[in-house]
Phi, psi and omega in degrees: 000128171258116187238139177241119182287136183220137175053069188299324176189163173282126187245344185246150171281156176216150179261127186227185176308326182261018179096206186273121176265120183279168186292347181266012179304313181205141169248135189219138167231147174239124179251141181251158178059043179266132181286157176298324180297320177295317177302313180298320180294319178298319177299315181296320182289339184240021188293336181258015184241132179293314177249142002276175177245143186241140171228139185228132180214102175051044177098346175268127182240121175258131177243120184238135170253117189270139179264180186301312186295321176302314182292323177297313180297319177301314181295317181296315182291323177295316179297321177299312180300316181296317180295322177297316179300321179294315180297318182279357180056047177254124180293145179207163171220124179274141178245017178048225181252042178306146173278123176247130182203154173220119181298322181300325180271347185055046180223145175197148180203160170239100182292158176297323173201145184228142184221143172251144176235285179299327182259017183301313182295325181295319185267352189301326183265000183280147176269339176205160181248129176242109186292351175286343179222345180253155179287151175284164173299150182273338181221134178237134172264133178230124174258118181225087186254009173231161182270156172092009181282158176293130179295125180271347185301317177299326177293309181302317183296315182293332180269356173085028177287121187282332186214142178231129169258114186242123176257120175262214182274003183224318188219161168267122177248141180254130181239141180241137179286122179221116179054049177063022175215164182253135176243136177289134179231161183273345188222145180287146172267333179283327177237081186305135179092350181272118184259150183298324180298318180294321179296316179299313181299315181292325176296320177294320178303327183298335180287338190246352188242155169295148188300316182292328176291323179295317179296321176299319180298318178300314181296316179299316182300312187271342169292324175297320179296321179296317181296327179297330181281000000 
């Protein structure tokens, strides 16, 4: 392996939509010219460990150690998505931060959270997912609150992820796969009627409310949407 170290870690604090992000939010390295075999070995050596997280794209390998704020945001956005699905009575299956990869595509990632909807029943009884024969998750949540990360969109596109909910330092944006590229859209296809603005507002509310009050707010918001229909 010939590796070139890139972006060794986040070193500065920054003020964002969610307040001040400290320098320990994430530590990241990007290695270039990494073989698929090396990537597979790293996954095997770290399969029982939450941190670090690996993403692989055509020889570029990103290794991330996730901090508290990243994990809090991931949990809140995942919980929000699940509650919306329950209110809308849409079947789903969560795949947490499972590693999805295909050697043929030379792509692999561990999403912050992954979800199946149309294929929920199909994958529900499986003990593992093999993308050479099983469908990829239909929706991936990505928390990217620092600069300089490896772009995951080429990975998601090549593996056939239909929708991405991406939170940067200000908003949740929804992206839809169109012609092997992602276009920002205002509304989810996996959760019809759910708009990015509403998701952003509710995610912000979670920072300020008791959890049970926040869950009630989610239900009230989307029950109103159902009545409108």
